[in-house]
Each structure stands twice: as structure tokens, then as C-alpha cells.
C-alpha positions, 0 to 999 in steps of 0.5 A, spaced: 376 729 201 372 735 199 365 736 203 359 734 198 354 738 197 346 737 196 342 742 192 336 743 195 333 749 191 335 754 185 334 762 186 333 766 180 337 772 181 335 779 177 339 785 178 333 789 176 332 795 181 339 798 183 340 800 190 341 807 192 346 806 197 350 801 200 349 798 207 356 796 211 352 790 213 349 788 207 348 781 205 348 782 198 355 784 197 355 785 190 354 790 184 349 795 185 348 796 178 341 794 174 341 789 168 338 792 162 334 785 161 326 787 161 323 784 167 318 780 163 323 775 160 325 774 167 318 772 169 317 768 163 323 764 165 321 763 172 314 761 170 317 756 166 321 753 171 314 753 176 310 749 170 316 744 170 316 743 177 308 743 178 308 737 172 313 733 176 319 735 173 323 736 179 322 737 187 327 742 188 325 749 191 324 755 186 325 762 189 327 769 186 331 775 188 329 781 185 333 787 187 337 789 191 332 794 192 324 794 192 324 800 188 320 797 183 315 800 178 308 798 178 308 793 172 314 790 176 311 790 182 305 786 179 310 781 176 313 780 183 307 778 186 305 773 180 312 770 182 310 770 189 304 767 188 307 761 185 310 759 191 304 760 195 306 767 198 303 774 198 307 780 196 304 785 200 310 788 204 315 793 201 323 793 204 325 801 204 332 799 204 335 802 198 330 806 195 332 812 192 330 819 195 324 822 193 321 829 195 315 829 199 310 830 193 313 825 189 313 820 195 306 821 196 304 819 189 309 813 190 305 811 196 298 812 193 300 808 187 303 802 191 297 802 196 292 802 190 297 796 187 295 792 194 301 794 198 299 794 205 305 796 209 313 797 209 319 793 212 325 797 215 332 795 217 335 800 222 342 801 225 341 806 231 338 812 229 340 819 226 347 819 224 349 812 227 344 809 222 346 814 216 353 811 217 352 804 217 347 805 211 352 809 207 347 815 206 346 822 209 339 823 211 337 816 210 334 815 217 330 821 217 327 819 210 325 812 212 322 814 219 318 819 214 315 814 210 313 810 216 309 815 219 306 817 212 304 809 212 302 809 219 297 815 218 294 811 212 293 805 217 299 801 213 303 796 217 310 797 219 315 792 220 322 793 223 328 790 224 333 794 229 340 792 229 344 791 235 351 793 235 356 796 240 355 803 237 348 802 236 346 800 243 348 807 247 342 810 242 337 804 243 333 807 248 332 814 243 331 809 237 325 805 241 322 812 243 322 814 236 319 808 233 314 808 239 312 815 237 309 812 230 302 810 231 299 803 230 302 796 232 308 795 229 312 788 228 318 790 231 324 785 232 331 786 235 337 782 232 345 782 231 348 782 224 348 776 221 355 772 220 354 773 212 355 779 207 359 785 209 357 784 216 363 779 217 368 785 217 365 788 223 367 783 228 369 788 233 362 792 233 358 785 235 356 785 242 359 780 247 356 775 251 357 779 257 353 785 254 348 780 251 347 777 258 346 784 261 341 787 256 335 791 259 328 788 258 326 793 253 331 790 248 331 783 250 323 783 250 324 784 242 328 778 241 323 774 236 322 768 232 328 765 228 332 771 231 331 770 238 337 765 239 343 770 239 350 766 239 357 769 239 362 766 234 365 762 240 358 759 241 357 757 234 363 754 232 362 747 236 355 747 233 358 748 226 363 743 227 358 738 229 355 738 221 362 740 218 363 733 215 356 732 213 353 734 206 353 742 205 345 743 204 345 749 199 340 753 194 344 754 188 343 761 185 343 763 178 344 770 175 339 772 170 341 778 165 342 780 158 348 776 157 345 769 158 338 770 157 338 768 150 341 761 152 337 760 158 331 761 154 333 756 149 335 751 154 330 746 157 329 746 165 333 740 165 339 742 162 339 749 166 338 745 173 344 740 171 348 745 169 348 749 175 348 743 179 355 741 175 357 748 176 356 748 184 359 741 185 365 742 181 367 748 185 366 745 191 370 739 189 376 744 188 375 746 195 379 743 201 376 739 206 375 742 213 380 737 216 385 739 211 384 746 212 385 745 220 391 741 219 394 746 214 393 752 219 394 748 225 387 749 227 384 745 233 378 748 234 376 751 227 376 758 229 381 760 224 377 757 219 370 760 220 373 767 221 373 771 215 377 777 212 374 784 215 379 789 211 374 789 205 371 796 206 375 800 201 373 795 196 366 796 196 366 803 197 370 804 191 365 799 187 359 803 189 362 810 187 364 807 181 357 805 179 353 810 182 357 816 182 356 817 190 362 817 194 361 814 201 365 817 207 368 812 211 368 816 217 
């Protein structure tokens, strides 16, 4: 019997700001092309759902993904802030990942405009430093560019949030990375974490630190494990935990991509119709998937390891896609 699903949320997704590079650990794992749909029509659609929820029409959680980069113009930035406010959240921090490179004068103007618009800081995700980071992020000079933005922000008294990824090949340069980050003035919000078991990072199992490496890490790194990123488990340690809930309904947030090809239909449909259509789509898709027990039996899998392991040979596919859509070739070496 297929695993049942329980829809807990609806994510409205808009490919508004194309990503200027492609990170090898990216969670998005999809096309970097931007849509031609005006942001205003997307915003109106999402506000309609919030109004419906607030009137008691549904208790489902409503979220948005507007990306894949945060390279928004000011009008869009204000619209994103309005949507975040409907969830009771502020929008004050911009992610640096995926920003196109600007020369120093243009970067100063860009930062002036965003600070005036209420942005109080920036968030960076770094995989090592120098060429190590640049290879993971797929863009030469990306590390130096992000550091330059953080230094400019610090000089303005802005907040710097940092997520530092720990892998086998970033570990040898981690002290150097921390020295660089600690040279930036201000009080950072710094977190160290391995890659997630999701998105493109699934291909890099050989780059993950082992349990032995994890348990022998120096205090300088271990002290930066924070919050929900504090619990680092190996795949071996995760599998028994996942097996405990393998027969329970899969709780998920349904994603609805909004673009120029479906906006007319969405605007003409009621919120009830849209939600029911997505729910039916997800349930139908999951109903065609074999149960966990059936997959284990099919592959002679006694502990679930083969089922949870994912293909890791897709790098060429994503590099080729990025080159076709952006004209930027990313070397694999």
C-alpha cells in the first residue's frame, strides 16, 4: 500500500530573480531561468490566499519562495516584505547567494538603496574560502565578492549572518576561513553545518565528514553548532530514525509554481479549487509510488540503506543546463 500523505502547507513559488551561479550543494536544484510574470500579479494571488485563510477558509500554512536569488529590485523587495508581514515575519536580511557581480560603485549604490529600504543585514553561505568556495559555488571570485559585501555592511553597522559548510575538503581551510570571518568587524551570527541530505548535495556523499571526523573536530568548530543545526548525524545514524516513521503519513508542504503560463487560470480559479487541485495532484503522484516495504523487498534491502541512498552522478546534467540557460560555462575541475 502506498504511503499516505498529509498536506500541511502550500508554497507559492516564483522564479523571479535568476541565480547568477549554480552551487554544487544547491537545495533548489531546478532551472535558473527567471519568469516573465510581473511580480505584482504573483503578489495579488498570494494575498488572496492569505485573505481566504484569515477569513477561516483554511488552516493550511501559506509560504512563498521568490528566487532562486534575492537579487530583487526595490519594488519587488517591498512586495516580498508585504508578503512576509502576512506571516508575521519581518524581511530585513538579504541572502548573498546568487547575486550578480557589480563593480564597486554600482555595489555601493545597490547597498545604499537596500539599506534605505529597511534591509539591516546580509546572510552568506560559504563552503571553504578562496578557490575551494569558488568551485563549490561555481563562480570564480565569488568568495572575495561576498567577503567584500560583508565588509561594506559591517562598516555600516549592518548585521552579518554566516552559514559555513563543513566537508572533507573545506575542513583543511576552515581555520583560514574563520580567521577571515573573524577579521570582519561586528558581532556575527555564525553557524557551522554539513550539507543537507537534499538537492544537489545528495551527489557528494564522499565529501561528507565521517562520524570519526565529526567526533574529533576542534572546539573552534564544534562551538559553532547552533540551534536546529546542532544535531549532526551520519546517514547510518539517520536511517533508523527515518525507519521509525516510514509507515506514517508523509507530512509535506505542496509547492505551486506560478508563471506566465498558468497565472490566468489561477486568477480565474477560487482558492478552494486551487488548493483542491494541488492536493489531488500530490495524492495521485504519491499513490503511484511503491510503498517503503515494497521497495525494500524489490531490492533485497533489509535496513533501508539502498532506498535512502540517492543517485550522485547528475553533476554534468545540471552544469549543462546552467550553461544553456545563462551562457556561463562552469568548469568541473
